[in-house]
C-alpha positions as CSV (number, residue, x, y, z in Angstrom):
1,X,156.2,-2.5,184.2
2,X,155.8,1.2,184.6
3,X,156.5,3.9,182.0
4,X,157.4,7.5,182.8
5,X,157.9,10.5,180.5
6,X,158.7,14.2,180.6
7,X,159.2,17.0,178.1
8,X,161.0,20.3,178.7
9,X,161.8,23.2,176.4
10,X,165.2,24.8,177.1
11,X,165.4,28.5,176.3
12,X,168.8,27.8,174.7
13,X,170.1,26.6,171.4
14,X,170.6,22.9,170.7
15,X,174.4,23.6,170.3
16,X,174.6,25.1,173.8
17,X,172.3,22.5,175.5
18,X,174.2,19.6,174.1
19,X,177.5,21.2,175.0
20,X,176.2,21.7,178.5
21,X,175.2,18.1,178.7
22,X,178.8,17.0,178.2
23,X,179.9,19.3,181.0
24,X,177.2,18.1,183.5
25,X,179.5,16.0,185.7
26,X,180.8,16.5,188.3
27,X,178.2,18.8,189.8
28,X,177.1,19.4,193.4
29,X,173.5,18.6,192.5
30,X,174.7,15.2,191.4
31,X,176.8,14.3,194.4
32,X,175.5,10.7,194.1
33,X,177.5,10.3,190.9
34,X,180.9,9.2,192.1
35,X,182.6,8.7,188.7
36,X,182.0,8.8,185.0
37,X,184.3,6.8,182.7
38,X,184.3,7.0,178.9
39,X,184.5,3.4,177.7
40,X,184.3,4.0,174.0
41,X,184.0,7.0,171.7
42,X,184.2,7.1,168.0
43,X,183.0,9.2,165.0
44,X,181.1,7.7,162.1
45,X,182.2,10.2,159.4
46,X,179.8,8.8,156.8
47,X,176.8,9.2,159.0
48,X,178.1,12.4,160.7
49,X,177.5,10.9,164.2
50,X,179.5,10.8,167.4
51,X,179.0,7.5,169.4
52,X,179.9,7.5,173.1
53,X,179.6,4.8,175.8
54,X,180.1,5.8,179.4
55,X,180.1,3.9,182.7
56,X,178.6,5.7,185.7
57,X,179.4,4.8,189.3
58,X,176.7,6.1,191.7
59,X,176.2,6.0,195.4
60,X,173.5,3.4,196.2
61,X,170.1,4.3,197.6
62,X,168.6,0.9,198.4
63,X,164.9,1.0,199.5
64,X,164.4,-1.1,202.6
65,X,162.1,-3.6,201.0
66,X,164.8,-4.5,198.4
67,X,167.6,-5.2,200.9
68,X,166.5,-8.7,201.6
69,X,166.8,-9.6,197.8
70,X,170.2,-8.0,197.3
71,X,171.8,-9.0,200.6
72,X,171.8,-5.7,202.4
73,X,172.4,-2.1,201.2
74,X,174.1,-1.5,198.0
75,X,176.8,1.1,198.4
76,X,177.5,1.5,194.7
77,X,175.5,1.0,191.6
78,X,176.6,1.0,188.0
79,X,174.9,2.3,184.9
80,X,175.8,2.3,181.2
81,X,174.9,5.2,178.9
82,X,175.2,5.0,175.2
83,X,174.8,8.2,173.2
84,X,174.6,9.2,169.6
85,X,175.0,12.8,168.5
86,X,174.0,13.4,164.9
87,X,175.5,16.8,163.9
88,X,173.7,16.8,160.6
89,X,170.2,16.2,161.9
90,X,171.0,18.1,165.1
91,X,169.7,15.3,167.4
92,X,171.3,13.7,170.5
93,X,169.9,10.5,171.8
94,X,171.1,8.9,175.1
95,X,170.1,5.5,176.3
96,X,171.0,4.4,179.8
97,X,170.3,1.3,181.8
98,X,171.4,0.0,185.2
99,X,173.8,-3.0,185.3
100,X,173.7,-3.3,189.0
101,X,170.9,-5.5,190.4
102,X,169.1,-5.5,187.0
103,X,167.9,-9.0,187.7
104,X,165.7,-7.4,190.4
105,X,164.9,-4.0,189.0
106,X,165.6,-2.9,185.4
107,X,165.6,0.8,184.6
108,X,166.0,1.9,181.0
109,X,166.1,5.6,180.3
110,X,166.0,7.4,176.9
111,X,166.8,11.1,176.6
112,X,166.4,13.0,173.3
113,X,167.7,16.6,172.6
114,X,166.6,18.2,169.4
115,X,166.0,21.8,168.1
116,X,162.4,22.7,169.0
117,X,160.3,22.1,165.8
118,X,158.3,25.3,166.2
119,X,160.4,27.8,168.2
120,X,163.8,28.7,166.7
121,X,166.7,28.9,169.2
122,X,165.1,26.6,171.7
123,X,165.7,22.9,172.4
124,X,163.2,20.2,173.0
125,X,164.2,17.6,175.6
126,X,162.2,14.4,175.9
127,X,163.0,12.0,178.8
128,X,161.4,8.5,179.0
129,X,161.9,5.7,181.4
130,X,160.8,2.1,181.5
131,X,161.0,0.5,185.0
132,X,160.4,-3.2,185.4
133,X,160.8,-5.2,188.6
134,X,161.5,-8.9,188.8
135,X,160.4,-9.7,192.3
136,X,158.3,-12.6,193.7
137,X,155.0,-10.8,194.4
138,X,153.0,-8.1,192.5
139,X,153.0,-6.0,195.7
140,X,156.8,-5.9,195.8
141,X,157.0,-5.3,192.0
142,X,154.6,-2.4,192.4
143,X,156.6,-1.0,195.3
144,X,159.9,-1.3,193.4
145,X,158.5,0.2,190.2
146,X,156.8,3.0,192.2
147,X,160.2,3.8,193.9
148,X,161.8,4.1,190.4
149,X,159.0,6.5,189.2
150,X,159.4,8.6,192.4
151,X,163.2,8.8,191.8
152,X,162.6,10.1,188.2
153,X,160.0,12.6,189.5
154,X,162.5,13.8,192.1
155,X,165.7,13.8,190.0
156,X,164.5,14.9,186.5
157,X,163.9,18.5,187.6
158,X,167.4,18.6,189.0
159,X,168.8,17.6,185.7
160,X,166.9,20.3,183.9
161,X,168.1,22.8,186.4
162,X,171.7,21.8,186.0
163,X,171.6,22.1,182.2
164,X,170.0,25.5,182.5
165,X,172.6,26.6,185.0
166,X,175.4,25.4,182.7
167,X,173.9,27.0,179.6
168,X,173.7,30.3,181.4
169,X,177.3,29.9,182.6
170,X,178.8,28.5,179.4
171,X,176.9,30.9,177.2
172,X,178.8,33.8,178.8
173,X,182.2,32.2,178.1
174,X,184.2,32.5,174.9
175,X,185.5,29.0,174.7
176,X,182.2,27.2,174.4
177,X,181.3,29.3,171.4
178,X,184.6,28.3,169.8
179,X,183.8,24.6,170.6
180,X,180.3,25.0,169.2
181,X,181.6,26.6,166.0
182,X,184.1,23.7,165.7
183,X,181.3,21.2,165.9
184,X,179.2,23.1,163.4
185,X,182.1,23.2,161.0
186,X,182.3,19.4,161.3
187,X,178.8,19.1,159.9
């Protein structure tokens, strides 16, 4: 099992960063994400939380050493993301895991967005991943888990870049501010 973590401070408010997150797909930097479907969404009025479950369909990127176990290349992989947005506490937590080939390689990712505790107007983003391979030898397990870590090292900066790009774009538009004000009024 391998653990991976990253922190980033966005130079944008929590309201704008979380709004940008919901507008992240489709995007040219995420061309491997073929489809995103909302499976469930509900508001817990008592707790002041929005709960969302989404299914992601992604283009597969099978490492060569894994093809023997899964019967060739995987063209598509699926992932489930469950998120909770707490408008009162101003915290958004997303937990995602692969459902494709999880009997060989399990990837669990947790992302947390919260107002920076020390710098007003900025957002703290914490991204964590746990990668665990279920393969017959420790060499193959290490290779598979290392592949997962390498993917996070490669793709995490893209995600930060996309959110920053969207914040800069959305921050200049009038409608996101109206949406943000609506969300704040719901608190």
